N, C-alpha and C positions, 0 to 999 in steps of 0.2 A: 390712396388706392393701392390695393394689393397687386403684386406682380401678376397673379393669375387673371385678375379683372382687366388689367392693362393689356395683357396678351389677348384676351377675348375681344376687347374693343378693337385692338389693332387688326385682328383677323377679320372681324366683322366689317372693317373698312376696306381691307385689301381684296376680299373675295368679290364684291360687286365691281370693283375697278377691273379686275382680271376678266370677269364675265363680260363686261361692257367692251373691253378691248378685243376679246375673242369674237364677239358679235360683230364689231366693226370690221375686223379682218375677214370674217366669213362673208359679210356683205360686199366687200371690195373685190372678191374673187367670183367671177361669173362662172356658172357651170356650163354655159353655152359659149361656143367659139365666135359666133356671129349671128346676124339677123336671119340669115337663110336657115341656119340650123334651128333657131327658135321656131321659125315658121313651120319647118318640116316636122319637128318633134311635138309642137303644141298646137299651133293654129291650123295646120293642114288637115288634121283629123276631121274638122267640121267645115273648113272653108275651101277645101279642094274636093267637094262632092257635087259639083255642078249645081250648087244651090239647094241640094236636098236637105242639108242640115243647117248650115250657116250660109250667109250670103257670099257670093264670089267677091273676093277682094282685089283680084288682079285687074289692072287696067283702069282703076277708079281714081288714081292719083290722090289717095286719102291723105289729108294733112296729118303729120306725125302727132301733133297735139291732140287731135280728135281721136286717133287710134289709142294714144296713151290714156286718155280719159275713159274710153270705153273699156279697155283692158283692166284698168284699176277699179272702175266702179260697176262694170257690167251694164247690160242693156237688154231688155226683153229676155230672150232665152240665153243670151250670152252671159256666162258667169263672170264674176269679178276674179281677177288673179292678183293675189297679194304679192308684195315685194319678196316675200320668203319663197315664192314659187318662181316668179320671173323677176329677177333683180332689175334695178333701174337702168343699168348699163345695157342689159339684154333687151329691155323694153324699148329703149331708145334705138337700138340697132334694128330690131324687128319692125318698129314703126317706120323707120327710114326704108327698110327693105320693102315693106308693103306699099309705100308711096311710089316706089320705083318699079313695082311689078308691071310688066307689060300685059296687055289684054291677051287672053288665051286665043289661039288661032281657032277658027271655026272650020275645021276640015271634015 
């Protein structure tokens, strides 16, 4: 094998490894600081409208596994959110946050 071909083969092996490691690093860093922030920036636009857009989530004690399944797969008018939009860590945090949301006071 010529030196040029060996160099090309080596580069073709190194680039995918670098890209995969960069993707792993990107997925390990959440762009959200906690579940409350995810809820405020993503969920609240539809779920804090007194049921006018999406159902009210507060006070329902929703199981985090249920919330995770709905967020990842969508349901009826609710779109699915891929891990590239809401990473797994942020999804776990917001699912826990939603489970613990108290019912809105009726004043």
